Residue frames as a rotation matrix with the C-alpha (Angstrom) as fourth column:
UNK 1
0.575 0.816 0.064 0.01
0.817 -0.577 0.004 -0.02
0.040 0.050 -0.998 -0.04
UNK 2
-0.109 -0.586 0.803 1.27
0.529 -0.718 -0.453 3.49
0.842 0.375 0.388 -0.88
UNK 3
-0.373 -0.095 -0.923 2.09
0.873 -0.375 -0.314 5.95
-0.316 -0.922 0.222 1.80
UNK 4
0.725 0.655 -0.214 0.45
0.557 -0.740 -0.377 9.37
-0.405 0.155 -0.901 1.82
UNK 5
0.085 -0.764 -0.640 4.02
-0.350 -0.624 0.698 10.76
-0.933 0.165 -0.320 0.87
UNK 6
-0.714 -0.399 0.576 4.22
0.379 0.472 0.796 8.43
-0.589 0.786 -0.186 -2.15
UNK 7
0.154 0.857 0.492 0.75
0.971 -0.039 -0.237 9.51
-0.184 0.515 -0.837 -3.30
UNK 8
0.724 0.110 -0.681 1.61
0.139 -0.990 -0.012 13.24
-0.676 -0.086 -0.732 -2.85
UNK 9
-0.309 -0.935 -0.173 4.90
-0.200 -0.114 0.973 12.77
-0.930 0.335 -0.152 -4.62
UNK 10
-0.614 0.066 0.787 3.28
0.686 0.537 0.491 11.00
-0.390 0.841 -0.375 -7.62
UNK 11
0.496 0.860 0.116 0.49
0.834 -0.435 -0.339 13.64
-0.241 0.265 -0.934 -7.86
UNK 12
0.411 -0.453 -0.791 3.09
-0.097 -0.885 0.456 16.43
-0.906 -0.111 -0.408 -7.68
UNK 13
-0.664 -0.721 0.198 5.07
0.054 0.217 0.975 14.83
-0.746 0.658 -0.105 -10.55
UNK 14
-0.272 0.695 0.666 1.82
0.947 0.315 0.058 14.44
-0.170 0.647 -0.744 -12.51
UNK 15
0.707 0.475 -0.524 0.94
0.421 -0.878 -0.228 18.16
-0.568 -0.060 -0.821 -11.96
UNK 16
0.011 -0.819 -0.574 4.42
-0.322 -0.546 0.773 19.15
-0.947 0.177 -0.270 -13.15
UNK 17
-0.735 -0.283 0.617 4.23
0.415 0.532 0.738 16.80
-0.537 0.798 -0.274 -16.19
UNK 18
-0.125 0.782 0.610 0.73
0.992 0.117 0.053 17.90
-0.030 0.612 -0.791 -17.35
UNK 19
0.813 0.563 -0.147 0.40
0.572 -0.820 0.025 21.57
-0.106 -0.105 -0.989 -16.25
UNK 20
0.683 -0.606 -0.407 3.99
-0.362 -0.765 0.533 22.75
-0.634 -0.217 -0.742 -16.38
UNK 21
0.765 -0.338 -0.548 5.37
-0.523 0.170 -0.835 21.04
0.375 0.926 -0.047 -19.46
UNK 22
0.803 -0.429 -0.414 7.43
0.537 0.821 0.192 18.61
0.258 -0.376 0.890 -17.18
UNK 23
-0.046 -0.837 0.545 9.51
0.294 -0.533 -0.793 21.53
0.955 0.123 0.271 -16.01
UNK 24
0.161 0.132 -0.978 10.21
0.962 0.200 0.186 21.81
0.220 -0.971 -0.095 -12.30
UNK 25
-0.798 -0.595 -0.098 11.52
0.601 -0.797 -0.053 25.31
-0.047 -0.101 0.994 -12.66
UNK 26
-0.572 0.697 0.433 8.23
-0.115 -0.590 0.799 26.62
0.812 0.407 0.418 -13.92
UNK 27
0.367 0.727 -0.581 6.42
0.497 0.374 0.783 24.95
0.786 -0.576 -0.224 -11.05
UNK 28
-0.241 -0.617 -0.749 9.05
0.970 -0.126 -0.209 26.34
0.035 -0.777 0.629 -8.54
UNK 29
-0.943 -0.159 0.291 8.34
0.204 -0.970 0.130 29.85
0.261 0.182 0.948 -9.82
UNK 30
-0.131 0.980 0.151 4.59
-0.100 -0.165 0.981 29.33
0.986 0.113 0.119 -9.40
UNK 31
0.524 0.364 -0.770 4.84
0.594 0.492 0.636 27.89
0.611 -0.791 0.041 -5.96
UNK 32
0.588 -0.412 0.696 7.44
-0.451 -0.881 -0.140 30.44
0.671 -0.232 -0.704 -4.94
UNK 33
0.806 -0.432 0.404 9.83
-0.147 0.516 0.844 27.85
-0.573 -0.740 0.353 -3.54
UNK 34
-0.123 -0.896 -0.427 13.39
-0.830 -0.142 0.539 26.99
-0.543 0.421 -0.726 -4.72
UNK 35
0.345 0.179 -0.922 13.87
-0.803 0.565 -0.190 24.57
0.487 0.805 0.338 -7.59
UNK 36
-0.694 -0.683 -0.227 16.07
-0.449 0.658 -0.605 22.46
0.562 -0.318 -0.764 -5.27
UNK 37
-0.665 0.510 0.545 13.11
-0.528 0.196 -0.827 22.01
-0.529 -0.837 0.139 -2.87
UNK 38
0.391 0.827 -0.404 10.76
-0.869 0.187 -0.458 21.10
-0.303 0.530 0.792 -5.66
UNK 39
-0.049 -0.483 -0.874 13.33
-0.655 0.677 -0.337 18.57
0.754 0.556 -0.349 -6.96
UNK 40
-0.885 -0.439 0.154 13.62
-0.395 0.535 -0.747 17.07
0.246 -0.722 -0.647 -3.56
UNK 41
-0.205 0.923 0.324 9.86
-0.680 0.104 -0.726 16.75
-0.704 -0.370 0.607 -3.24
UNK 42
0.472 0.394 -0.789 9.70
-0.881 0.241 -0.407 15.19
0.030 0.887 0.460 -6.70
UNK 43
-0.132 -0.597 -0.791 12.37
-0.503 0.728 -0.465 12.55
0.854 0.337 -0.397 -6.08
UNK 44
0.712 0.536 -0.455 11.12
0.092 0.570 0.816 11.71
0.697 -0.623 0.356 -2.55
UNK 45
-0.433 -0.889 -0.147 14.36
0.436 -0.064 -0.898 12.96
0.789 -0.453 0.415 -0.77
UNK 46
-0.974 0.188 0.122 11.98
-0.214 -0.618 -0.757 15.31
-0.067 -0.763 0.642 1.13
UNK 47
-0.537 0.842 0.043 8.51
0.841 0.539 -0.043 14.32
-0.060 0.013 -0.998 2.07
UNK 48
-0.637 0.466 0.614 5.58
-0.026 -0.809 0.587 16.58
0.770 0.359 0.528 1.18
UNK 49
-0.884 0.271 -0.381 3.98
0.426 0.133 -0.895 17.43
-0.192 -0.953 -0.233 4.52
UNK 50
-0.013 0.998 0.060 0.33
0.963 0.029 -0.267 18.57
-0.268 0.055 -0.962 4.93
UNK 51
0.368 0.108 -0.924 1.18
0.139 -0.988 -0.060 22.32
-0.919 -0.106 -0.379 4.97
UNK 52
-0.640 -0.665 -0.384 3.36
-0.307 -0.237 0.922 22.00
-0.704 0.708 -0.052 1.77
UNK 53
-0.711 0.424 0.561 0.64
0.674 0.639 0.372 19.91
-0.201 0.642 -0.740 0.12
UNK 54
0.380 0.867 -0.322 -1.94
0.739 -0.494 -0.459 22.74
-0.557 -0.063 -0.828 0.68
UNK 55
0.100 -0.387 -0.917 0.53
-0.350 -0.876 0.331 25.36
-0.931 0.288 -0.223 -0.77
UNK 56
-0.884 -0.398 0.244 1.12
0.032 0.470 0.882 22.99
-0.466 0.788 -0.403 -3.77
UNK 57
-0.306 0.893 0.331 -2.63
0.920 0.367 -0.140 22.52
-0.247 0.261 -0.933 -4.35
UNK 58
0.504 0.442 -0.742 -3.20
0.304 -0.895 -0.327 26.31
-0.809 -0.060 -0.585 -4.26
UNK 59
-0.294 -0.678 -0.673 -0.37
-0.462 -0.516 0.721 27.03
-0.836 0.524 -0.162 -6.61
UNK 60
-0.959 -0.122 0.256 -1.49
0.115 0.656 0.746 24.28
-0.259 0.745 -0.615 -9.01
UNK 61
-0.533 0.832 -0.153 -5.18
-0.844 -0.512 0.157 25.45
0.052 0.213 0.976 -8.76
UNK 62
-0.534 0.360 -0.765 -6.36
0.087 0.924 0.373 22.18
0.841 0.133 -0.525 -7.43
UNK 63
0.463 0.768 0.443 -9.01
-0.369 -0.288 0.884 21.71
0.806 -0.572 0.149 -4.82
UNK 64
0.027 -0.474 0.880 -8.07
-0.998 -0.062 -0.003 21.18
0.056 -0.878 -0.475 -1.16
UNK 65
0.073 -0.137 0.988 -6.73
-0.471 0.868 0.155 17.64
-0.879 -0.477 -0.001 -0.37
UNK 66
0.846 0.124 -0.519 -6.38
-0.532 0.258 -0.806 16.85
0.034 0.958 0.284 -4.15
UNK 67
-0.047 -0.955 -0.291 -2.69
-0.819 0.204 -0.536 15.94
0.572 0.213 -0.792 -3.64
UNK 68
-0.546 -0.271 0.793 -3.70
-0.771 0.533 -0.348 13.30
-0.329 -0.801 -0.500 -0.95
UNK 69
0.497 0.778 0.384 -5.86
-0.435 0.606 -0.666 11.22
-0.751 0.164 0.640 -3.27
UNK 70
-0.504 -0.666 0.550 -4.45
0.098 0.588 0.803 8.37
-0.858 0.458 -0.231 -5.43
UNK 71
0.296 0.664 -0.687 -5.57
-0.681 -0.357 -0.639 9.54
-0.670 0.657 0.346 -8.89
UNK 72
-0.792 -0.568 -0.223 -3.81
-0.577 0.578 0.577 6.51
-0.198 0.586 -0.786 -10.50
UNK 73
-0.644 0.648 0.406 -7.01
0.461 0.753 -0.469 4.53
-0.610 -0.115 -0.784 -9.83
UNK 74
0.293 0.770 -0.567 -9.08
-0.098 -0.566 -0.819 7.30
-0.951 0.296 -0.091 -11.59
UNK 75
-0.185 -0.505 -0.843 -6.71
-0.895 -0.268 0.357 7.13
-0.407 0.820 -0.403 -14.58
UNK 76
-0.965 -0.104 0.242 -7.17
-0.038 0.965 0.259 3.36
-0.261 0.241 -0.935 -14.96
UNK 77
-0.254 0.955 0.153 -10.97
0.613 0.281 -0.738 3.64
-0.748 -0.093 -0.657 -14.66
UNK 78
-0.006 0.266 -0.964 -11.03
-0.508 -0.831 -0.226 6.62
-0.861 0.488 0.140 -17.26
UNK 79
-0.739 -0.387 -0.551 -10.17
-0.660 0.251 0.708 4.09
-0.136 0.887 -0.441 -19.93
UNK 80
-0.918 0.369 -0.148 -13.15
0.320 0.906 0.276 1.77
0.236 0.206 -0.950 -19.27
UNK 81
-0.285 0.874 -0.393 -16.05
0.690 -0.098 -0.717 3.92
-0.666 -0.476 -0.575 -18.04
UNK 82
-0.198 0.370 0.908 -18.44
0.821 -0.443 0.360 6.11
0.536 0.816 -0.216 -19.85
UNK 83
-0.939 -0.316 -0.133 -18.05
0.335 -0.764 -0.552 9.62
0.073 -0.563 0.823 -18.52
UNK 84
0.045 0.999 -0.006 -21.14
0.895 -0.038 0.445 11.12
0.444 -0.026 -0.895 -16.94
UNK 85
-0.390 -0.064 0.919 -22.21
-0.181 -0.973 -0.145 14.55
0.903 -0.223 0.368 -15.62
UNK 86
-0.921 0.075 0.382 -23.52
-0.387 -0.071 -0.920 15.13
-0.042 -0.995 0.094 -12.13
UNK 87
-0.002 0.995 0.100 -26.99
-0.888 0.044 -0.458 14.17
-0.461 -0.089 0.883 -13.42
UNK 88
0.020 -0.046 0.999 -25.75
-0.001 0.999 0.046 10.97
-1.000 -0.002 0.020 -14.94
UNK 89
0.927 0.374 -0.037 -25.66
-0.024 -0.039 -0.999 12.14
-0.375 0.927 -0.027 -18.58
UNK 90
0.022 -0.896 0.443 -22.90
0.823 0.268 0.501 11.23
-0.568 0.353 0.743 -20.94
UNK 91
0.767 0.148 -0.624 -21.43
-0.138 -0.912 -0.386 14.29
-0.627 0.383 -0.679 -22.76
UNK 92
0.833 -0.454 0.318 -19.22
0.426 0.159 -0.891 14.54
0.354 0.877 0.326 -25.80
UNK 93
0.448 -0.675 0.586 -16.91
-0.593 -0.715 -0.369 16.97
0.669 -0.182 -0.721 -23.97
UNK 94
0.439 -0.309 0.843 -16.35
-0.775 0.344 0.530 14.54
-0.454 -0.887 -0.089 -21.07
UNK 95
0.834 -0.152 0.530 -15.71
0.308 0.925 -0.220 11.67
-0.457 0.347 0.819 -23.52
UNK 96
0.782 -0.548 0.297 -13.25
0.078 -0.386 -0.919 13.73
0.618 0.742 -0.259 -25.49
UNK 97
0.388 -0.524 0.758 -11.52
-0.860 -0.501 0.094 14.73
0.330 -0.689 -0.646 -22.33
UNK 98
0.558 -0.087 0.825 -11.30
-0.500 0.758 0.418 11.08
-0.662 -0.646 0.379 -21.08
UNK 99
0.889 -0.186 0.419 -10.09
0.431 0.649 -0.627 9.82
-0.155 0.738 0.657 -24.36
UNK 100
0.622 -0.695 0.361 -7.41
-0.183 -0.578 -0.796 12.51
0.762 0.428 -0.486 -24.75
UNK 101
0.316 -0.483 0.816 -6.15
-0.941 -0.054 0.333 11.88
-0.117 -0.874 -0.472 -21.20
UNK 102
0.696 -0.019 0.718 -5.97
-0.113 0.984 0.136 8.13
-0.709 -0.175 0.683 -21.96
UNK 103
0.867 -0.408 0.285 -4.08
0.420 0.292 -0.859 8.58
0.267 0.865 0.425 -25.09
UNK 104
0.529 -0.677 0.511 -1.68
-0.590 -0.727 -0.353 10.93
0.610 -0.115 -0.784 -23.40
UNK 105
0.460 -0.289 0.840 -1.01
-0.750 0.380 0.542 8.33
-0.475 -0.879 -0.042 -20.58
UNK 106
0.743 -0.111 0.660 -0.38
0.248 0.961 -0.118 5.61
-0.621 0.252 0.742 -23.22
UNK 107
0.729 -0.448 0.517 1.98
0.520 -0.127 -0.844 7.69
0.444 0.885 0.140 -25.45
UNK 108
0.354 -0.664 -0.658 5.34
0.827 -0.106 0.551 8.46
-0.436 -0.740 0.512 -23.89
UNK 109
-0.662 -0.604 0.444 6.18
0.744 -0.600 0.294 11.10
0.089 0.524 0.847 -26.60
UNK 110
-0.282 0.624 0.729 2.95
0.035 -0.752 0.658 13.14
0.959 0.211 0.191 -25.83
UNK 111
-0.259 0.119 -0.958 3.14
0.878 0.442 -0.183 13.63
0.402 -0.889 -0.219 -22.14
UNK 112
-0.646 0.022 -0.763 2.41
0.454 -0.792 -0.407 17.33
-0.614 -0.610 0.502 -21.85
UNK 113
0.504 0.864 -0.004 -0.16
0.525 -0.310 -0.793 19.70
-0.686 0.398 -0.610 -23.25
UNK 114
0.252 -0.491 -0.834 2.57
-0.580 -0.767 0.276 21.59
-0.775 0.414 -0.478 -25.00
UNK 115
-0.796 -0.571 0.200 3.77
-0.249 0.611 0.752 18.54
-0.551 0.549 -0.628 -26.84
UNK 116
-0.271 0.809 0.522 0.17
0.756 0.514 -0.405 17.61
-0.596 0.285 -0.751 -27.80
UNK 117
0.585 0.473 -0.658 -0.53
0.107 -0.850 -0.516 21.22
-0.804 0.232 -0.548 -28.98
UNK 118
-0.192 -0.752 -0.631 2.59
-0.695 -0.350 0.628 21.28
-0.693 0.559 -0.455 -31.17
UNK 119
-0.823 -0.154 0.546 1.78
0.128 0.887 0.443 17.91
-0.553 0.435 -0.711 -32.63
UNK 120
-0.109 0.939 0.327 -1.85
0.890 0.239 -0.389 18.89
-0.444 0.249 -0.861 -33.35
UNK 121
-0.695 -0.296 0.655 -1.03
0.614 -0.719 0.326 22.43
0.375 0.629 0.681 -34.40
UNK 122
0.438 0.841 0.317 -3.37
0.391 -0.496 0.776 24.04
0.810 -0.216 -0.546 -31.88
UNK 123
-0.007 -0.392 0.920 -2.80
-0.569 -0.755 -0.326 26.15
0.823 -0.525 -0.218 -28.76
UNK 124
-0.807 -0.330 -0.489 -1.77
0.183 0.649 -0.739 24.64
0.561 -0.686 -0.464 -25.37
UNK 125
-0.804 0.541 0.247 -4.72
-0.515 -0.425 -0.744 26.49
-0.298 -0.725 0.621 -23.70
UNK 126
0.086 0.836 -0.541 -7.17
-0.946 0.238 0.218 24.74
0.311 0.493 0.812 -26.06
UNK 127
-0.279 -0.236 -0.931 -5.65
-0.091 0.971 -0.219 21.33
0.956 0.024 -0.292 -25.16
UNK 128
-0.992 -0.124 -0.027 -5.96
0.019 0.065 -0.998 22.16
0.126 -0.990 -0.062 -21.47
UNK 129
-0.468 0.883 0.037 -9.61
-0.847 -0.437 -0.302 23.22
-0.251 -0.173 0.953 -21.81
UNK 130
0.167 0.520 -0.838 -10.44
-0.670 0.683 0.290 19.99
0.723 0.513 0.463 -23.73
UNK 131
-0.568 -0.480 -0.669 -8.54
0.092 0.770 -0.631 17.86
0.818 -0.419 -0.393 -21.20
UNK 132
-0.984 0.165 -0.068 -10.65
0.047 -0.128 -0.991 19.40
-0.172 -0.978 0.118 -18.37
UNK 133
-0.415 0.872 0.259 -13.97
0.883 0.318 0.344 19.18
0.217 0.372 -0.903 -20.42
UNK 134
-0.428 0.188 -0.884 -14.38
0.447 -0.806 -0.388 22.90
-0.785 -0.561 0.261 -19.96
UNK 135
-0.370 0.085 -0.925 -15.20
-0.641 -0.745 0.188 23.74
-0.673 0.662 0.330 -23.54
UNK 136
0.686 0.501 0.528 -17.24
0.206 0.563 -0.801 22.53
-0.698 0.657 0.283 -26.53
UNK 137
-0.319 -0.882 -0.346 -14.94
-0.249 -0.275 0.929 22.17
-0.914 0.383 -0.132 -29.36
UNK 138
0.374 0.472 -0.798 -15.08
-0.864 -0.135 -0.485 21.82
-0.337 0.871 0.357 -33.17
UNK 139
0.929 0.006 0.371 -14.67
0.112 0.949 -0.295 18.71
-0.354 0.315 0.880 -35.29
UNK 140
0.685 -0.724 0.082 -11.52
-0.151 -0.251 -0.956 20.38
0.713 0.642 -0.282 -36.82
UNK 141
0.060 -0.650 0.757 -9.86
-0.950 -0.271 -0.157 20.58
0.307 -0.710 -0.634 -33.34
UNK 142
0.545 0.195 0.816 -10.85
-0.538 0.828 0.161 16.99
-0.644 -0.526 0.555 -32.49
UNK 143
0.990 -0.132 0.059 -9.53
0.122 0.545 -0.829 15.82
0.077 0.828 0.556 -35.77
UNK 144
0.378 -0.887 0.266 -6.20
-0.436 -0.424 -0.794 17.57
0.817 0.184 -0.547 -35.31
UNK 145
0.071 -0.326 0.943 -5.83
-0.986 0.123 0.117 16.07
-0.154 -0.937 -0.313 -31.82
UNK 146
0.731 0.296 0.615 -6.82
-0.257 0.954 -0.153 12.63
-0.632 -0.047 0.773 -32.91
UNK 147
0.907 -0.414 -0.076 -4.44
-0.001 0.180 -0.984 12.68
0.421 0.893 0.163 -35.89
UNK 148
0.209 -0.858 0.470 -1.54
-0.879 -0.375 -0.295 13.69
0.429 -0.351 -0.832 -33.63
UNK 149
-0.108 -0.188 0.976 -2.07
-0.777 0.629 0.035 10.34
-0.621 -0.754 -0.214 -31.93
UNK 150
-0.923 -0.283 -0.260 -2.62
-0.383 0.617 0.688 8.46
-0.035 0.734 -0.678 -35.14
UNK 151
-0.577 0.796 0.183 -6.37
0.540 0.540 -0.646 8.21
-0.613 -0.274 -0.741 -34.63
UNK 152
-0.561 0.517 0.646 -9.47
0.475 -0.438 0.763 9.58
0.678 0.735 0.000 -36.37
UNK 153
-0.720 0.294 0.628 -11.76
-0.513 -0.836 -0.197 12.34
0.467 -0.464 0.752 -34.82
UNK 154
0.226 0.971 -0.080 -14.73
-0.606 0.205 0.768 10.00
0.763 -0.125 0.635 -34.21
UNK 155
0.062 -0.301 -0.952 -12.58
0.485 0.842 -0.235 7.76
0.872 -0.447 0.199 -31.96
UNK 156
-0.882 -0.370 0.291 -12.34
-0.025 -0.581 -0.814 10.74
0.470 -0.725 0.503 -29.44
UNK 157
-0.578 0.703 0.415 -16.08
-0.813 -0.541 -0.216 10.69
0.073 -0.462 0.884 -28.79
UNK 158
0.306 0.557 -0.772 -16.94
-0.369 0.817 0.444 7.00
0.878 0.149 0.455 -28.81
UNK 159
0.381 -0.093 0.920 -17.04
-0.924 0.000 0.383 5.67
-0.036 -0.996 -0.086 -25.20
UNK 160
-0.660 -0.603 -0.448 -14.72
-0.566 0.792 -0.230 2.70
0.493 0.101 -0.864 -24.57
UNK 161
-0.987 0.161 0.006 -16.75
0.124 0.783 -0.610 -0.25
-0.103 -0.601 -0.792 -23.74
UNK 162
-0.478 0.855 -0.201 -20.04
-0.745 -0.516 -0.422 1.19
-0.464 -0.052 0.884 -25.08
UNK 163
-0.059 0.530 0.846 -22.68
0.217 0.834 -0.508 -1.27
-0.974 0.154 -0.164 -26.13
UNK 164
0.839 0.455 0.297 -22.68
0.310 0.047 -0.950 -1.73
-0.446 0.889 -0.102 -29.91
UNK 165
0.663 -0.682 -0.310 -19.10
-0.745 -0.556 -0.369 -0.70
0.080 0.475 -0.876 -30.45
UNK 166
0.871 -0.481 -0.102 -16.47
0.454 0.867 -0.206 -3.27
0.188 0.133 0.973 -31.61
UNK 167
0.602 -0.784 -0.154 -12.97
-0.438 -0.485 0.757 -2.76
-0.668 -0.388 -0.635 -30.23
UNK 168
0.665 -0.417 0.620 -10.51
0.689 0.663 -0.294 -3.20
-0.288 0.623 0.728 -33.05
UNK 169
-0.367 -0.850 -0.377 -7.41
0.429 -0.515 0.742 -1.55
-0.825 0.111 0.554 -34.72
UNK 170
0.662 0.689 -0.295 -8.99
0.117 -0.484 -0.867 0.94
-0.740 0.540 -0.401 -37.03
UNK 171
0.209 -0.676 -0.707 -5.74
-0.851 -0.482 0.208 1.68
-0.481 0.558 -0.676 -38.84
UNK 172
-0.796 -0.503 0.336 -4.98
-0.299 0.810 0.505 -1.99
-0.526 0.301 -0.795 -39.54
UNK 173
-0.008 0.846 0.534 -8.58
0.554 0.448 -0.702 -2.55
-0.833 0.290 -0.472 -40.73
UNK 174
0.682 0.285 -0.674 -8.27
-0.284 -0.746 -0.602 0.46
-0.675 0.601 -0.428 -43.13
UNK 175
-0.186 -0.872 -0.454 -5.14
-0.866 -0.073 0.495 -1.09
-0.464 0.485 -0.741 -44.62
UNK 176
-0.314 0.157 0.936 -6.89
0.116 0.985 -0.126 -4.37
-0.942 0.068 -0.328 -45.42
UNK 177
-0.990 0.111 -0.082 -7.81
-0.084 -0.012 0.996 -5.16
0.110 0.994 0.021 -49.01
UNK 178
-0.353 0.931 0.090 -11.55
-0.931 -0.359 0.067 -4.81
0.095 -0.061 0.994 -49.62
UNK 179
0.065 0.323 -0.944 -11.94
-0.269 0.917 0.296 -8.62
0.961 0.235 0.146 -49.95
UNK 180
-0.670 -0.297 -0.680 -10.66
0.515 0.474 -0.714 -9.13
0.535 -0.829 -0.164 -46.40
UNK 181
-0.888 0.420 0.186 -12.96
-0.450 -0.712 -0.540 -6.35
-0.094 -0.563 0.821 -45.15
UNK 182
-0.069 0.925 -0.374 -15.88
-0.873 0.125 0.471 -8.09
0.482 0.359 0.799 -46.79
UNK 183
-0.259 -0.068 -0.964 -14.89
0.225 0.966 -0.128 -11.37
0.940 -0.250 -0.234 -45.01
UNK 184
-0.962 -0.156 -0.224 -14.96
0.254 -0.210 -0.944 -9.53
0.100 -0.965 0.242 -41.63
UNK 185
-0.572 0.820 -0.035 -18.43
-0.818 -0.573 -0.058 -8.13
-0.068 -0.005 0.998 -42.45
UNK 186
0.009 0.580 -0.814 -19.66
-0.520 0.698 0.492 -11.50
0.854 0.420 0.308 -43.50
UNK 187
-0.539 -0.257 -0.802 -18.44
0.410 0.752 -0.517 -13.11
0.735 -0.608 -0.300 -40.33
UNK 188
-0.961 0.275 0.036 -19.99
-0.178 -0.511 -0.841 -10.42
-0.213 -0.814 0.540 -38.12
UNK 189
-0.209 0.929 -0.304 -23.37
-0.955 -0.127 0.270 -10.92
0.212 0.346 0.914 -39.99
UNK 190
-0.171 0.035 -0.985 -22.99
-0.104 0.993 0.053 -14.74
0.980 0.112 -0.166 -39.52
UNK 191
-0.885 -0.238 -0.400 -22.51
0.365 0.180 -0.914 -14.28
0.289 -0.954 -0.073 -35.78
UNK 192
-0.707 0.703 0.077 -25.61
-0.665 -0.623 -0.411 -12.01
-0.241 -0.342 0.908 -35.58
UNK 193
-0.037 0.732 -0.681 -27.65
-0.758 0.424 0.496 -14.63
0.652 0.534 0.539 -37.44
UNK 194
-0.407 -0.249 -0.879 -26.49
0.175 0.923 -0.343 -17.32
0.896 -0.293 -0.332 -35.11
UNK 195
-0.870 -0.019 -0.492 -27.54
0.491 -0.102 -0.865 -15.29
-0.034 -0.995 0.098 -32.08
UNK 196
-0.616 0.724 0.310 -30.90
-0.390 -0.623 0.678 -14.04
0.684 0.296 0.666 -33.23
UNK 197
-0.803 0.432 0.411 -33.64
-0.342 0.231 -0.911 -14.32
-0.488 -0.872 -0.038 -30.55
UNK 198
-0.841 0.490 -0.231 -36.24
0.092 0.551 0.830 -16.79
0.534 0.676 -0.508 -31.69
C-alpha cells in the first residue's frame, strides 16, 4: 500500500508533467519555492507534509486535499467507463477529455499539453480546456488532436466499452484489401444470425 507521501509525490510529478510541461523550474516559480526544494519533493528525498501539500494545491489550482488522493485509480478507470455529468448524462466533452487523457498516458512522446498542442497544431490552452472538459470544441480541433495520436476524430467521442461498439485496430482494418474487409463483415453478420432471438 502506498504511503501518503508516495501519493503526494506521484501527484506532484503528474501536476508538473501535465500543467508545467514537465519543467520543475516553472512549477518552482509558481509555488514560490526553490527549484532544489521542488526537486527534492519530486524525487522523494524530502516528504511533502500537509502544509506543503496545501501550498502546492493552491499554486496548481487544485481543490483542497487533491494531492492526498491516489488519482492513478481514476486514470485506470477513465479508460473503461463512460463519462457522466453530475446528473448521470454522458457528454461529448467529457468523453473527448477522457479519451485525450487516456491517449496521453499511453503515449510517452505526448506527455504534456505543450507537446500535444505542437503535434496537433493548436494552442496549449485549447488542449488544457479540452482535457478538463471545460469547452465544447469543433470537429476540426478534435480531428487535429486525434491525428496527432494516429487516430480519427470519431474515436475521441466513442465511449470505450459502449454497447454496440466493436474494439479493433482501425488503422489495421483500413489497410486491409476490400476482400478481407468483406470477410470480416460477412463473419459479423454470420454471428448475428447465429444469435438472433427466436
